[in-house]
C-alpha positions in Angstrom: 81.2 108.5 125.6 83.7 111.3 127.0 86.8 110.4 125.1 88.9 112.7 127.5 88.7 110.1 130.0 91.0 108.1 127.9 93.6 110.9 127.9 93.0 111.1 131.6 93.6 107.5 132.1 96.3 107.4 129.8 98.3 110.1 131.7 97.6 108.7 135.3 99.0 105.3 133.8 95.6 103.5 134.8 95.8 100.5 133.1 92.4 98.9 134.2 90.6 102.5 133.4 92.3 102.5 129.8 91.0 98.8 129.7 87.9 99.7 130.0 87.6 102.8 128.0 89.1 100.9 124.9 86.1 98.7 125.5 83.7 101.5 125.0 85.5 102.8 122.3 86.3 99.9 119.7 82.6 99.7 118.7 81.8 103.6 118.3 85.3 103.6 116.2 83.8 100.5 114.4 80.4 101.6 113.8 82.3 104.8 112.2 84.5 102.6 109.6 81.8 100.1 109.2 78.8 102.7 108.2 80.8 105.9 107.1 83.6 103.6 105.4 82.1 100.7 104.7 85.0 99.2 105.7 85.2 95.4 106.1 85.3 93.9 109.6 88.8 92.8 109.7 90.4 96.0 108.0 88.3 98.0 110.5 89.7 96.3 113.4 93.5 96.3 112.4 92.7 100.6 111.7 90.9 100.3 114.9 94.0 98.6 116.6 96.6 100.5 114.8 94.8 104.1 115.9 94.5 103.3 120.1 98.3 102.4 120.1 99.3 105.2 118.2 96.7 107.3 120.2 98.1 105.9 123.6 101.9 106.9 122.4 101.0 110.2 121.2 99.3 111.0 124.7 102.0 109.6 126.6 104.6 111.5 124.9 102.9 114.6 125.0 102.0 115.1 121.3 98.6 115.2 121.8 98.0 119.1 123.4 94.2 118.9 123.2 92.5 116.1 124.9 88.8 117.9 123.5 90.2 116.9 120.1 90.8 113.3 120.8 87.4 111.8 119.5 88.2 113.6 116.2 91.7 112.3 116.1 91.1 108.8 116.4 87.9 109.1 113.7 90.7 111.0 111.4 93.3 108.6 112.3 91.1 105.5 111.6 89.6 107.0 108.3 93.1 107.8 107.1 94.3 104.4 107.9 91.6 102.7 106.1 92.4 105.1 103.2 95.9 103.7 103.3 94.8 100.5 102.9 92.6 100.8 100.0 95.6 101.6 98.2 96.4 98.4 98.2 94.7 96.1 95.5 94.9 93.0 97.6 92.1 94.1 99.7 88.8 92.4 98.9 84.8 92.2 100.0 84.3 89.9 102.7 80.9 87.9 102.4 79.5 90.0 105.8 79.9 93.2 103.8 77.6 92.2 101.0 74.7 93.4 102.8 75.7 96.9 101.7 75.3 96.0 98.0 72.0 94.9 99.0 70.2 97.7 100.3 69.4 100.4 97.5 69.2 103.1 100.5 72.6 102.8 101.3 74.0 101.9 98.0 74.1 105.3 96.5 75.6 106.7 99.2 78.5 104.2 99.7 79.3 104.7 95.7 79.7 108.6 96.6 81.8 108.1 99.5 84.0 105.5 97.6 83.8 108.1 94.6 85.2 111.0 96.9 87.7 109.0 98.7 89.1 107.7 95.2 89.0 111.5 93.7 91.1 112.6 96.9 93.3 109.8 96.7 94.2 110.6 92.9 94.1 114.1 93.4 97.0 113.7 96.1 99.3 112.0 93.5 99.2 115.1 91.4 101.3 116.7 94.5 104.9 116.4 94.7 106.3 113.8 97.2 106.9 116.9 99.7 103.8 118.4 99.7 102.1 114.8 99.9 104.1 114.1 103.1 103.2 117.4 104.3 99.6 117.2 104.0 99.3 113.5 105.2 101.0 114.9 108.4 97.9 117.4 108.8 95.4 114.6 107.9 97.1 112.2 110.3 97.6 114.9 113.2 94.4 116.9 112.6 94.7 118.7 116.3 98.0 120.1 115.6 98.9 123.8 115.5 100.5 125.4 112.8 103.3 126.2 115.2 104.3 122.1 116.0 103.8 121.6 112.2 106.2 124.4 111.4 108.5 123.0 114.2 108.2 119.2 112.8 109.2 120.5 109.2 111.7 122.7 110.5 109.8 125.6 108.3 108.5 129.2 109.4 105.1 129.4 111.0 103.9 131.6 108.0 105.3 129.2 105.4 103.6 126.2 107.4 100.1 128.3 106.8 101.0 129.1 103.4 101.9 125.5 102.3 99.1 124.0 104.0 96.7 126.6 102.2 98.5 126.2 98.9 98.0 122.3 98.9 94.4 122.4 100.0 93.5 125.0 97.1 95.1 122.5 94.4 93.5 119.6 96.2 90.1 121.1 95.9 90.8 122.4 92.4 91.9 118.6 91.3 88.7 117.6 93.4 86.0 120.0 91.3 87.9 119.1 88.1 87.4 115.6 88.4 83.6 115.9 89.9 82.9 117.6 86.7 83.8 115.3 84.3 
């Protein structure tokens, strides 16, 4: 699947082609969320719908500059939406997700993935509100150039890079400490 086709279809406002491509993209994103993130079906559907809508708006408003990165952008957006959903304690496993607990091979992998996600969420909480917003912007817009981020936050280009690297350094240090407990 060439995700750049979606970019071209949205830019040319070809609704029929957009609909056809979305029908091809949904199973790809669903597979990612279900297998990699262990997302329940309904949560995955919600994340995909929001991601598709958000992506189309970003394409139409020229916020996505690199169509070649659209696939990674959509995966990252789905992942981040799901992680935000996981912060909500009202989410529970559906019966269809019990299969993950049954298979011993995927059980350890799911546990490790969940542990890593929990650690990252916990480590993000040590950041100031300003830095949390800043790094969330990068997570939600992974294909952004530093100049775009600098303009968005009204800071200098060098400050954008410095701030990003300092936050990542703090997160990495926190993650290492929490993993070695």
